[in-house]
C-alpha positions, 0 to 999 in steps of 0.5 A: 498500499501507498502509507510507507509509515505502517511497517507491522502490517502484512502485504495485501493478499491481491496486487489489484483488484477490478472493480466493476468487472461485469460491465461492458469496460470492465470486462475488457479490463479483465481479459487485459490484466490475464496477459499480464498476470504471473507473465515474465517480468510483470510485476502482477502476481495475483488479482481479483474481481469484484462487484455487486452481482457474483454471477455477472462476474462470473461470466465476465471472467469467463469470457475475459479468459477465452478460449481457455477457462480462467485461471482459478487463483482469481477470486470474485469479491463481493462489493456495492458503491452504496456499502462503504465497510464492503468498499474499505474491506476491498482496499485493504486486501488489495495495493492497487484498486482499477474502478470500473464503475460509472457514470463516476459522477453517480457512483465514484465518490465512495470507492475514491473516499475509502482508497484515501481513508485506508491508504491505498492506491486508485486508478480509473477511467473516468471521462468526466471533469466534475468529479475528477476535480471535486475528488481533488477538493475533497480528498487530496490531502487525506490522500497525501496523508494517508499515502494513497495515489488516487489518478482518474482519467486513466483511459482513452480519457485522457492519457492519449491527449496527456501524452500527445501533447508531451509528445509534441512539446518534446519535438520542438529544440531548444530554440523553439518554442511551441504556443498553442498544440490543437489535438484533432481526434478521428475516430475511424472504423470499416463498420458502423461502431454504435458507443458504449451507453454509458459513455453517453449517459456520462456525457448527458450529466456531464451537461447537467452538471455543468453550472456545478462544475462552473460553481466548484471552480468559483469556489476554489483558489485561482491555481498559478497557470504556465508562461507560455511564449507569444500571444493567446491564439485567435479563436478561429472558425467554428468549423476548421479544415485541416487539408493536411490530413483531410479532416473537418472538425469542430471544437468540443468542450472536452476532458481532455483539455480539461485535465491537460490544464490542470497537469500544465498548473501543477507544472508550473507549481513544480517545475521539475515534476513531483518528487517520487516516495523513494526515488535514487538520485538516477530517478530525480535527475531522469525526471528533473530532465524531463520536465525541464525539457517540457514546453507548455502550450495553449490546447485544446481538442478538436473532433475530427471527420472525412465528411462535413456531414459527420461533423453536422451529426456531431452539433446535432448531438450536441444540441439535442443535449445541450438543450434537453440536458438542462431539464430532469425531463430532457435528460429522461427523454435523452437517456430512454431514447439514447439512439434517436437523440444520437442519430443511431451513435450510441444505444444500449446494448452498446457495440459488437465484438466485431465492431470493436476490432474493426474500429480505431482513433487517430489524434493528430496534435498540431503544434504552432509556435516559433522558430526561435524563442527571442522573437516570441518574447521580444514584446511584439504581443501580434506576432504570428507563428511561424513554425509548425509541427504535427504529430500523431497517437495511434491506436485501436477502438477508445472504449474497450481496447485502447482504454484497458491497455493504457489502463493496465500499462498505468496499474504496472507501473504503480506496481512495479515503480511505486517508489518513483512515484508521488507519495499519494495524492488526487493528481492528473496522470500526465503529471504521475505517469509523463516521465516514466516510461509509459509511452515506450511500454503504450507503444509495444502494446498497440498505440504509436506516436509518430511525428508526421511533419515540421515546418520551419523548425531548426534541426 
């Protein structure tokens, strides 16, 4: 467990427990975990699965182990997010808890509370900004004190975005600096893939809770902002056509951009990153070198489509959510008829395995900045960026394949490299995993990072 002050207690029986293992995403997380159980050089020697319904969990385990039969060593534990005692018991049995029970704003708080109280480490796949920020307000101090590392957004939200902007930032040589890095997300598939209802439900509730998020932010002290060379980027058109990679795109209010901004704020407070609980001199040097080379930039996300029609579908869904999501009758309609209001994109039963296998994502990062820092900081606020670097992150389907791959690699780093990670706290994935070998691990597991083009960048 995270709390190193308590030497007497024996180590917990499990390295990790997957909570919500029978859900749409949970069973794919179990499948991914089985790949690394007792494999060479893997720190994962034992895990258990947990949830409310043992028979559903047993089915999920069979599905995940197929075509083999499930290893007999994986226990099925009973836990309910409405029963804090069952969650505390769960935390006492594991070094790390992976939470797959969403929507998180409905079911996540008691799980984080149990981890913060017991000093158990926690990762989840949440893409709901209000939840992640509220957890930081409610539990950060206790988590630091107890040595509980709590990191949300360790799935497709928001690791490709976090590692993606860092990968782009690293490509700017010493004299050159980025001013803005914009991510363009393109979801691709040979079949029409439908989204998981849970994702849609989280989005509907997100719209409903927008006011709460603004209120939460107003109630908190302002965090420092990073110093970014050059003027604030212009707004640009509502619909943007990127000829370079053939996408029409529209700016989205995105969890990714909020998470990245929080990472940049932490970096402004701690320019060398956060110290590990028990780092070696070599690890300190590696971390400080990594973060001092990182160049902050204004960050935003756009959702792209190869056709204008695709962009109009996004706008239509946004309008429905914006209007209906704010009243309880509207939310009922949106949640009752997801297929209708999302124009067939989301259905209650989610995608088939074939649909999942045929889908992939590409995330392009367009960095615009200055070929020479002295040009940007010479006081000319209107100096237009003269350099551009385009990078790309690519991987398989986002919700059921990329998310479990990313979550498991984060988990293996927590289990195998705990001494070089912060003692505890509610933190963003970028600040915790940025200076680790997470990018290399993802590259070995089907997620690629490439430099596509450079314009006017000194070599």
